[in-house]
C-alpha positions, 0 to 999 in steps of 0.5 A, a space after each residue: 182197060 175199058 173199051 175206048 170211044 171216039 171222045 174222051 168224055 164219060 158222061 157218067 163221070 161228068 155227071 158224078 162231079 157236077 153233082 158235087 161241084 160246090 164242094 171243090 173249095 171246102 177242105 173238109 168236104 167231099 174233096 178233102 183228100 185232094 186238099 190234103 194231097 195238094 201240098 205234096 204234088 204242088 211241091 214236086 211240080 214246082 221242083 221239076 218245073 224250076 229244074 227244067 226251066 231254070 227258074 229261081 224257086 225262091 223268087 216271088 213268081 218263079 213261073 213267070 213266062 210259062 204257059 201251063 195247062 191243067 186238064 180236068 181242072 175241077 174247081 182250080 185247086 191246081 190252077 190257083 197256085 200256078 197262077 200265084 207262082 206267075 204262070 200264064 195258066 189255062 184250066 180246062 174241064 168237060 163239066 161246065 159247073 166245075 168251070 163255073 165254080 173255078 171262075 167264081 173262086 178265081 174272081 174272089 181270090 183276085 187271080 187271072 186264069 183262063 178257064 174253059 169248058 172244053 175237052 183235051 181233043 177240042 183244045 188240041 184242034 186249036 193248035 195251042 201249045 204249052 210248056 207244061 201240062 198237068 194231067 192230075 187225077 184225070 186219066 182214070 176218069 176219061 173214056 178213051 185213054 189213047 185219044 186223051 194221051 194223044 190230044 195232050 201230047 200234041 199241045 206239049 212244046 218241045 222240051 215241055 213237061 207233062 205231069 201225070 198223077 193216077 192210080 195203079 191197077 193193084 189189089 192194094 189200090 182197089 182196097 184202099 182207094 175204092 173200098 177204103 176211101 169211098 165205102 168205109 172211110 167216106 173220104 170220097 163219094 161212092 162211084 168216084 173211081 172205076 177200077 177198070 180204069 186204073 193204069 199200071 205204070 208200065 201201061 202209061 209209059 207205053 202210051 207216052 212213048 207211043 206219043 214220043 214223050 220220054 219218062 224222066 221221073 217216077 214217084 209214089 205218093 203214100 198216106 200216113 195215117 199217123 199224121 194225116 199226110 201225104 208223102 213222096 215215096 218209091 212205093 207206087 202200088 197205089 198213088 203214083 206220078 209220072 213226069 214225061 218230057 218232049 224231046 227237042 
């Protein structure tokens, strides 16, 4: 794990994503992997939220009445479907250009989403709380993982759910997610990931436990090159998701 600072902001990460912010809603652009990955993670999120909060998954807006926070929202790829499902959704990002792109696209889509340029620790200081927190593909981009987890955990209501998606620190993840995706296939801009920031599932579980959250589910997400799709898997060697809950 990298040396930790007193903020979750990594300016190099902010600069990197700011340069490519205009690409967020281009399904064939620099964020193509996220567009392909989105349906799989959305299906998982919807399934677990409906199970926990007794929502009807077939209803028009099953998330109505739920407050959801998307941390590191980028251009809004997760916020918009959450809004369409009826949630009161807040998306935060430390990169102002990302937030502006997200706001503009939400207006175009006629969706009401509360986007803010801020950090997890700054929002936590407001004492605002949420039923669901999405920490998706963000934890490997912050400068202080302990501070980030502490801040986001403080904002989770009792019985609330926290979804975390990230990359495992394995040679497979290094060879495929960095060398393959960034340098050979050019799926992602070079420098998108820093292997030293990847977390093993047990490390992440320990951080969650330290913040009184209980892991209630875990899955791997694997890529199938034959049909260019992402699928749930028991294999957590590269991409994985943890689902944690705050006790009452």
